[in-house]
N, C-alpha and C positions, 0 to 999 in steps of 0.2 A: 620732404627727407624722412627714408622708412623708418620705422620704430623698430628697433634692432632688439628692444626687450619683450616684443610680444611674439610667442612661440604657437603654433597651432596645435590641436590635440595630437595629432598624427606625431609631429615634431618631439613634444613632450613626451609620448611613450616611447619613441626612438631612444630620446635621449635617456631617459629611467632605465630601459633596457640596457643600453650601452654602458651605464653607470655600474648596475647590479653586475655584469659580466667582468667588469673591469675590476671592481672593489671586493667579488667574492673569493676569489683567491686569495687574497692579503688578509682576511677573515680570520680570527682565532677564536671568535666567540664561541663557536661550536665544535670546532675542529676534533676537540679530544673524544665528542662522542662517535666519531666517523672512524676510528681504528678498528671497529667490528659493528658488524650490523647485528644487534639485539633482534632482529626480525627476521633473520635466515631463515629459521626451521618454515616460519609461516609464511614466507616468499617461495619456499620451496614447494609446501602445498597447494598455493594459489598457482604457480606455472602448472603443477600436475592438474590441476581441475582445468585450467585455461585449455587444454587438448591443442586442438588444430590454432588457437589463437596464442601459442604461447610466444612466437616469434614477437607480435605486437606489443606483450607485457616486456619482454626481453629488450626490444628496441628501447621502451620506456626506461627500463631501468638503465640502460647502459649510455644513455643520452647525457647523463648527469655523473659520470663517473670520475670527470676531474673537478669537479664541485661538490668540496665537502658536506657544505650546509644544504644544496639542493638533493643531493645523493642521499642525504638522510632523508629528510622529505619525501623522494620519489619511494626509498624503502618503505616509509610507514604507509604510505597511500595504497603500496601494493601489498603488503602485509595483511591489511583489512580489508583487500576487494571481495565483495562478495561475490558467488560463481556467477551471476549473470553477469558481472562486468568482466570478470577475467576471461569468460568465455566469448564475449563478444565486444570489447571496445577497443578502439584502434589506438594506435602509440600516439597518432596526432592530436587527439579528444585529451588524453591524459598529459602529454607534454604541453597542449597550451594551458590547462587548467593549472599545472604546477607554476609554468612561466609568470602568469597573470596575478597568481596568488601571491609570487613573490614582488613582483610589481606593483600590486597596492601595500604590499607592507613597506615600500622604500619610497612610494610617492605619497604619502599619505601622511597629515599630521600625527596620527597616533598609530600608525602601523608599528611601529619600533617599539611601542609602550606595552604590545601584546605579545605576552611570555611565549617563550618557544612551543611550550607544551600546548598552553592556548590556541596558538598558531594552529598546532597540528591538529588538533582535535576540532577546533571551530571555524577555522579560517579557508584552510586548505582542502578540505573534503568536497570532492566534486560533486557528491550528492546530498539529498537530505532525508528522504524517506524511502519509498516504494518505486519512486518515480523511474522512468527510463533515463538514463544518464545522456547528456545531450552537450553540445557547445554552446554555454550559457556565458561562461564567464567573461572571455574577451569582449562580447556583445554588451554584456551589462557595464563592464570598466569603462568603456569607452562612451557612454552615455550618461555615466553616474558622474565619473570623474570632477567635470567639469560644476557638476548640482554640489558636490559635497566640498569641493576646494572651497568654494566660498562660505565654507561653514567653520566657525572657530573652535569648535568642540565636538566630541564623538558623539556626545548626547543631541547636538542639534542636527548633526549627520543622518542619525539614526532616524530621527522625525521627517527629514528631508526625503530620505531614503525610502520610508513607507507611504509618504506622500505621494512619491514617482509610484510606487506599485498600484497605489489606488486608482492614478491616473491610467493604468494599462489594463485593469480588472476590476470586478464587482463580483458580490458573493450570489451564489447561484448552484443548487444541487445538482451535480453531475452523474458519474457512473462508478463503478464498484473500485478501479484500476485508478490509479493517481495519474493524473497530467503532470508533464514536465513543464518547465516555468516558460518555454518558447510556445509550446500548445494553450497556457493559460492566455497569453498573450494573444495570441492568435484568436482565441475563441471570446474573449474578453472576460469573460468569466471564469469562476470556478468554485469547488467548496472549500470550505475552511481549510483541510489538509494542504489543498492545492494553491491556496492564498498564502500560506505558511511555506511551502515550496518555493515559490517566487519571492518572497520577501528573505527568507534567509540567503537564496545565492544573489539577490542584489547587494544584501549587506556584507555577504564573504568578499563579494567581486570588489569592495572598497576599503577590504581589511579589518571589518567589523565582526567580532567573534559573536556568532550566532546559532542557537540550536534550536531544537523543535520541543515543546513540550504538549502532554495532552492529559486529561481526563478520557481512561479506556471507555468507561461508561459511566453516565450521570446515576445517580439513586435516587433525585428529587423530581427525574424527568427522563423521558426515552433519549435515546442517541447519546452522541458524545461532542468532545468539543477538543481542540487543537491549537494551539498559538506560537508565538515567537518570544524567545529569550535571548537577551543580549548581555555581553558582560562589559559594564564599565568601570574601571577602575579596581578590579578584582571583585565587583560584586554583581549578581544577576540580577537582571530587571525582565519584566514581562510586558509584551506589545500584541496587542489586536492587530494581526498580519493585515496589510494592505487596506487599513482603514485609519483614516486619520481623525476621525471623531473623537478618540481617546490620546491622552501620551502616555508616558512609561506609568508603569504599575497602577493603571487605571482604563478599565475595560467594562464593557455589559456583563462580563461573566465574573467581574470581582465577588459580586453577591455569592452567585451560583458557586464557585469555586472553594468558599468557605464551608460548603457541604459535601466538598469532593470525598470520595472514598479512598483516591488514591491516584496523586500526580508523579507522572514519571516524563522525565526529560533523555533525549539521546545524545549522545556521544560519538562520533566515528572513531574507532579504535579502542585500544586501553586507555583510560584516566589514571594516571599514574599516583595522584594527590588529589582524589576525588574531595570536594567539599562538602557533598550529601552523602548518606548510605548508596551502597552501589545494590541495586533490585537484581541485578545478574550481569555477568559477563556472557556476552553472546559472540557469535562469530562476527567479526570484525565492527563491535557495536558494545557500547557499555551501557546500563540503563541505569539511571539514577532515581532514587526515590526523593523527589522533591516535595512530598508532601505537606512537609512542615513551611516550608516558604509560601505556602498559599492559605492552610487552614490549622485548625488545633490537630494536633496529631500525637498518637500514642502508640509504643511499642509494645508488640503483643507475642509470646512466647507459645509456638504448636509444639506438642510433644504427641508422635504419633507411635501407638503400640498394638499389638496384636492382643488376641482376645485374654490372654494372661500377664497383661503389663509388661510384656519384653518390649524394649525399644527396637523400632524398625529402620533400618539404615537404607537411604536412596530412594524414598516413596515421595512421590510427587504429592505435592498439596496445592490445592485450587482455593482461589479466593473470589467468590461471585458476588454479584449486586443484581437487584431486580431491575431489569431495563428491557423497554417492548415486549413485556409480558413474558419474559422466562427470565431464568439466573443465568448471567453470564459472566465469565474468569475477567477479573481484572488484573489479575497477578497470579504467577506460578511459583513454586519456590519447592527445593528438595530438603529432604533431613539428611543431617549428619549420621555420623557413628553413634551419638546417643539417641539418635531417635528423633532430633529437635531441629528446628528451623524458627526464625522469628521476622517479624515484618512492622512496618512501621504505616498505620493506617490512619485514615481521617475519622472524621464521627459519623455515626449511622450503625446501620448494621450490614454484616457479611456472612454469606454461608461459606463455612470452612469443608472441605471435603478431601476425601482422599482413599485409595484404593490399592490391594495388595493382596495377590493370590485368592482371588475371590472373595475376599472381606474389605468391608468398606465401612467407611463413618462418615457420617453429616452433624456438624453442629452449625449453631446461628451464634453469633458473636455481636452484641450489641455496648458500642459505647456511646454516650451522650456527654458532653462539656457541662458541666456543673452540677451533674447529678453524682459523676464518678469521677476520682482523678485521674483514671486510666483506664485502659481496655484490660481486661482479666486473660491470664495465660489460659490457653486452651487445650485439652487432652483429647486427641481422638483416638477412642479404641476400637480398632476393626474387627468385626466381627462378618460371620458368612451369614448369608440369606438378608442383608440387611438392605432396605431400600428405603429410599427418602419419600415421606407422604406424612400430610396434615395440615394445619393452618395455623399459619404465625404472621404476627404483624411486625413489620421490619420499619424501624422508627430513625430518623435523622435530624428531626427538628428541634432546634434548641434556641434559646436566647444569645443573640449575637448582634452587637451594636458598628462593628465592623462592616456587616453585611448591610445593615441600614443605610450605610453612608454609600454605598455603590451607586454609579450613574445608568441612567434609564437607557435602555437599549435604541442606538441611531440618535445621539444627543448631538447634532452637528451645531447646534446653536450660530453664534454669529460667523460661522464660517461657511455656514450654508450656500451661498452665492457663488463663493469659488467653488466648493465641493458639486454642487451642479454644472458649473461651468465647465470641470473637467470632464464629469460623466458624459453629459452633452457630447465633448469631441471625442471622447472615445467611442460612443454610440452612431457618431455623426460617419466615422470611417467603415463600421458594419453597415449602415445603409446605403453607403457607395457600393459596396460588394452586393448588397442584394440588388440594387440597379442593375450593375451589370451583368449579375446571372440571369436578371429578367429581360436585357437586351438578347443575350444568349441565346437563351433556351425558356419562355415562358411557362411551359408546362413542368420544366424541372427545376425553376427557379429556387423554388422552396427548398429543395434537398441542396441544391448547390451552396446555398448561403447559409447552411449549417457550419459550411469550412470555414467563417469567419474570414480572417485577415489570408488566410491558406487558400481562399476562393481561385486566386488566377492559377493555381497548381491542378484545381480540378478542370477549369476551363481548357486549359492546355492539354489535359488528357484528351478531353472529348472531342476537340479540336483537330487531335491528331490520329485520333482512333479511326479506323477503317469503316466503311460503312457496313459491312459484314459483322464485325464486333461491337459496333455501336448499341445496339439495343442490350445486349448485355453487360456493357459497362454502367448504360444508364440503368439499369436495374439494380446494380450492384451499389451504385450510388446512391439510391433511395433507400436500399436495405442498410447501408453500412450505418454505425456510429456516430455520432458526430463529434466524439473524440478523436475516432481515426480519419475522419473527413479534415479535422482541422492540422493534421500533421502528415498525411501520406504526400507522397511527391507523385509528379506526372508521370514520370517513368515506371514509380512502382506501381501504381494505377495501371498503367498500359501492358506491363508485363506479366502482373495477376491474371487478366484478362484473356489475354495471346496464351498464355502458358495453361491456362486453365481450358481453352478451349482445345488446344491440341491435347490434354490429355482425355478431354471426352471423347476426341475423336480416335483416338489409339485403344480406349477402353472398350469401345463401343465395335469396333472392328474384332475385339475378341469376344462380342456376345453380351456386355453388359450394357443396357439402353435404360434412360429415364428422361421423364420429360423437362422442361426449362425451368420448372418451379425447383423441382428437386435440385437442378444444375446448379440454380442460383445461391439457393439456400445452403447446399450442402459441400459443394465441388467449389464453386466460384468465389465463395465468402471467404476472405483471409482472416476473420476473427472466430474466434471457435469456443473460450468462455472469458475469463475476465484477464487474461494475459496482455502483457503490453505488445502491442502490435509491431513484428519487425516483417519485412518481406520476404517470408519462408522459401516462398514457392521459386524463387530463383535459385535457391539452394538446395531444395530437396525435389525439384522436379529431374533434375538430371540424374540423379541417383535412384530415385522411385518409379521413373517412369515405365510403363509398360512395352518392353521391347517385343518386335515383331518376333512371333513362334511361342512366346511365353504365354501362360496359363495364368486368369486372375487370381485364382488359390496360389499360382507361385507369387505371385506380387504380395500377397495378404501375409502369406508365411514369412516373406521377406523382411515385412515390417516388423513382425512377430520377432525373427532372430535378432534383428538388429536392436529391439527393446529389451530383449532377453540380454543383453551384450552390456547394458548400462550399468555403471555401478554408482553408489549412493554416494553422495557429497552433502555437508552441513551446510545449514545458510542460517543468517540469524534475522534481525527486525529490518535490516536496512539491506535496499534492494529487491527488485520484483522476483518471481519465481524465473528461473530458466526458460526461455522462450523457446521453440520449435529448433530456431538455428541455434541459440546456446548449446541446448541438448545434444542435437548434431554434433556441432564442432567439439564440445568437451567429452561427449559420449559419458556424460553423468546426469543425473536427476537427482533432487534431493526429497520428492516425494512424489506419491502415484498422480498427483494431479499435472505433473509436468512428463511424466512419461505417457499419458493419455492424451493429453494435449499436442504432445510430439506425434503419437501414432496417429491422430485425427488429421492432423497437417501433412503426414506421409500419405495417408491414404487417398486426402483430396489431391496433391499434388501426382498421385496416378490418375486419377479421374473417377475414384471411388467414394460416393457419396457416403459419407460419415458423421457422426455429432457425439458427444459425449454427455454421458446423464452423469454429471457432477454429484449429485446427490446419492446415486447407486455406486457409482464408482466404476464403472465398465462404459464402454463404447457400442455405438450402434453402427451397424454399415449395412446399407440398401444392396440387396442382392439382385436387383431387377423386379422382384415382384413385392419384398415386404423386408421391413427391419430386423436384422437379427445381433443379439448379443454377440461382442468381440472383446477378449481379454486379449491384449497385445503380449501379457508376460505368461500366457498359457494359451498359446493357439490351439490345443486339442479341445479346448471348451467352446471353440467358435461355433455359434448357432444352437447352442444347447442353453434353452431357456430354463432347463432344470439344474443348471452347473453346481449353484449354490443356493442355500435357503434363501437368500435376498432375493436371487434373480426368480426363483419360484414365486415367492411372493407377489413379485412386481408383476410377470407375466399372466399369474392367476387372476382371477374374480378379486376386487379389492372389497374388504370390510368396511361396513358402514357403521360408524359410530352416534350413537344419539344420547344428547345431554343437554341440561338447560343451567344457566349461570345464574346463581342466588345473587343476591347481596347488591346488584347493581341499579343505579335510580333507574326510576320509570322516566324513560325518554323516548323518542318516536323512532330512533334507531337503533337495534341491537347492539350489545358487545361488539365489537369489531376485532377480526384477527390482528395479531402483531399488539394493536395498543392495549386490549383489554385480556386478551388470552392468546394460548399457543398450543399448539400439541409439538412436545419436544420428546427428544431422543437422549437418553443419558447415555452418554460416548465414557467408554472404557471405565464405567461405573462410578464417574468422578465429576464430569462436568455435562450441563445441558447444551443441545444445539437444537435450536429451531427447525422445523421442517418448513421447508417455503416454497419449494417446487411440486412435489409428490404430492399433493393433497387438492381435495376441491370441495366444495360444500354449501350449504346453504342455510337460512335461517328463518322458520316461520313460527313467528308469538312465542319468540325468545326459545324456541327448540330448535337447536343444532343439529344437521344431520352432515357428518363429515365422513369423506371417501377416504383411504388410504391403504395403501399395502399393508397385509398381516404383519405383524410386529409387534414390540413391545416400544410403548411411548408412556407419556406423562400427559396429563391436561392441567395445563399450569395458567390461573390466573389470577388478576391483580385487582382489588378494586381499592383505589386512594379515597383517603379521608380529606378533610378540609385545608391539611397541612400537607397535601401531597405525600403523605405515608402509606404505602401498599400494605392491605392484609391479603396475604400470599396463600394461594391454594394450590398444592401439588397430589394430585391422584394418580396413581397407576393404573395405566391400562394395559391390562395384559393379552397373550395370544388367546387367552378361552375366552377374555369377556366378550 
């Protein structure tokens, strides 16, 4: 006799969706909120930003016009879309995301216990950070619902979800741009922020409120860290993402975070009644200052005045810590009409800086718990011709019993056998992909296998590729970033190769010829800088291809004309930059990087070799003989190496700076760039930025010789004592030195 009480997962999902549709029209819980939309102004702005993608966003909004509760949720989600999403997301993605968020709300034990406001801010959102938005919610819900259905409490479910995430991925450094959660699963590893993205998406898929928290920069060491926060019964708890070694409120960083200069947590949209101080309301995002949740914290007030003590309104104040041998901002605030702003900070030393009308001020602020009750207030008295210079000890060490009880890193203990089994299962899948790649093409197997679980897509593209195109596709695969190989689809790889070769043939007929190496690196390659990869060639080639009878200069000018029509749009910390597809669709950009990355893509789509010099801020294109500068917003400067002071310095002979670093211990190897010292620029007279690429040099017997374009720089070094506290040296390097 059949078991009539047993339902399959698809049947459960179908039943739950039907139940929601049946009951939502009768619900009176939130109907009073839908008489008007408080988000209308923001929605109109988002629709304007969407450009050619406007119809997709409108379809999403109209889908729920007869369901007051879902309509309010759709309005909220839309009102806070970052530009990268409004310009490119499909209505299908947004609809599926919303439907399955409500399904999780209805079908889990804790779903309805989550307040409406917390549901909007921490369950409904389709994204976590700056990853590409993808369809993850349905996939995760279907796999995780059977797991959490066995859990009796939300706390138990959180740990079960985190264990599931661990089964999918491990920790390893990757690239600068964030992987989406499906990429991290395909790759089977990711850095801490990518583990956070995966874990938060997984938690939200089963109705658990979750958000990202992070220390933007440590002061006791280099780098930073980010983790997951979960809301249980109205209280936030922290969790090391995709790592079951620890439980709630107990992780390897529990001791380190006690010395955090600042901890910030992210909420999608505006938080109506925040439980922590608001660090800033950015576009579509609320930054919450949650430092007091993790470390001793103290509020300090900053007064910014001119040289005559007159308060200055709307001045940007930067708060920086020593990290990677430079002073890196961890927070930014604006002064009010009284010239004041305030911030809650953890223990230790901070550089506070501001600039206004060619006047500047820099002040070090130190607070050590046990020595002082609180951090002192600060006055920044701005004066002209004021530059940061000198030597100072940045302190942070203090006696802290709570830090001493923190766990050691990787303390798996009794569960080690279980965890090792999960790791082995994850890695076995990758080994299978590697073997398949070796069978297909042994010489290319190493590159193909970087695609991880996406390997079949790469193999399919190679298998369907013509003999003529195959050598170029092979070389493209060899040069592609691992992150790109884990997400690119077979048809995208095929069309990218096909259209790039067509563009090369068309531009060659017009007189521009180049070798295969330049073609592969600067025409065929779909990656330009650190943008999220989207198949832009399909979109841009029809518009920018060189048509018969047109000159190459006409095509370059057409890219400039398009770039000059772009209008500015603001973006917040959530969402990646506008991709070339997003810029093309919306006719907008939020910064010069987006404009230049788009222009490079447009030139490559026309078969013109191009690359972006991001530290310089301009493009170079290849004219058949040499690389020349190109400024898409000012095409009259094309080819002029003396167009700006910066370009003159870059294309002239670079200067040599000779120096030695004193005070470092006598060891076999000299002080290292980034770790012990940097050459940094002072941006906007307010904060430092390390020179990463436009520099080279060597060291002989502690004497460094650094080559760099002419300009104003700072030599910054830091020698840490036994407690890890750095003695920082800041030395200006002027043009005349």
